[in-house]
C-alpha positions, 0 to 999 in steps of 0.5 A, a space after each residue: 815297258 818302254 826303256 831308254 838306251 843308246 845305239 852302239 853298233 848298227 849292222 844291216 837292219 840290227 841295231 845294238 843298244 846299250 841299256 843299263 850296261 846291257 846290250 840288246 839287239 833291236 829292230 826299228 819301227 817302220 815310221 822312221 822310214 816314213 819320217 825319213 829319219 834313220 837311227 844311227 850309232 850314238 843315237 839316244 833311243 827308246 825301246 819297246 822291251 817286250 819286242 826289242 823295237 826302237 820306237 823313238 829317237 831322242 833329240 840329237 846334240 849333233 849329227 855327222 853324215 861322214 861318218 855317220 854318227 850322233 851325240 858326239 863330244 870329241 873328234 879325234 882326227 887321225 892324220 897320217 903324215 906319210 903312207 898315206 901322205 899328210 893332206 892339209 886340205 883334208 885335215 882342215 876340211 875335217 876340222 870345219 866339219 867338226 866345228 860347224 857340227 858343234 864338237 871339239 876337234 883334236 888333231 892326232 898325227 900318225 906314223 911320224 917315225 917314217 919322217 926324215 929330220 927335215 920333214 919332222 921340222 916342218 910338221 912341228 911348225 904345222 903342230 905348233 900353228 894348230 895349237 896357236 889357234 886353240 886346237 889340241 894336237 897329239 900323236 898317236 903315242 901320247 895314250 895318256 894325253 888321249 885317255 885324259 882328253 877323252 875321259 867321260 866322253 863320247 868321242 870318234 875317230 875319223 880320217 883318211 883310210 890308212 891313217 891308223 884309227 883302228 890301230 890307235 884304238 888297239 893301243 888304247 884298249 888291247 882287248 879290242 884286237 881290231 883288224 888292221 891292214 898296211 896301206 897300198 903301195 900303188 895307190 898311197 892310200 889305205 885299205 878299208 878294214 872297218 866296215 861299219 860304225 861301232 861304238 866301244 867302251 875304252 877306259 872311261 870313255 866311249 869311242 866310235 871307230 869308223 870306216 875311213 874316207 878320202 873325200 868329204 862334202 860340205 852340206 847345208 853349210 852357210 858362209 858364216 858357219 864356214 867362217 866360224 870354222 876358222 877360229 884364227 879369222 875372228 881376231 881380225 876386223 874387216 870393213 864389212 861385217 858380212 865380209 867373206 874374206 874373199 874379194 872384198 876391200 879392206 878385209 882383216 883376214 886377207 891383210 893378216 895372210 899377207 902379213 904372215 899372221 894366218 897360215 896361207 895353206 889355211 886361207 887357200 883351203 878356206 877359199 876352196 871351201 868357200 867355192 864348194 858352199 857357194 856351189 852347194 847353195 846354188 843347187 839347193 836354191 835351184 831345187 
């Protein structure tokens, strides 16, 4: 008998599939290796019930390599403001990555209690800017808001190691009791506590906890994809429709940056990402 389910956990070569509310541990057919495709958490799959084997991976709504998940509606970008310190470069890269993959980003700032009064005011300015470009911004204490935004959704938590992803999940569901550790004072970054990707049922949603990271690369991304992942750019017209917002004349985006209408940090990060996309495309072309 063939039945359908969704992968909620992968450890080694064992795939835990949720089928009609029941967890079934399955193996995967060898053909996936030959087809150079691997089942990931979030995949909707068909399984052969008699031998508990995944036989087919259904078409994906979206797919992420970092973290390795599929078919997600919302990405909660857990962003520490201190210990580890706030990185707008990493935050903007996460936002672009999520939007390029047709998923909704929500910024969740954590560890605000560690800020001084002056630092807190700066964070509020940053929050207001991201909200002004249409991105929801919350804190890790806004549990009611988080549950509201994630209701009936499949979501994943992502962000730097030590930002507080597992801690947030524990707050949302105290029965989870996920392991957490303090950050390394010497390195100013977290210690990995999540060892694998797993999808948890929390209230009326499914949330994926993922291992943290400190690096994220753009792959198979076009310049147009990148431009579209900066929603504030769309408000400003350029002389050339294929403007990359870099060195072209009469660029509406660059003029908006000079006028203070687009955050300088956002534009600077865009240029860094543009350089990375161009370099990746050059390498791809050489192959």
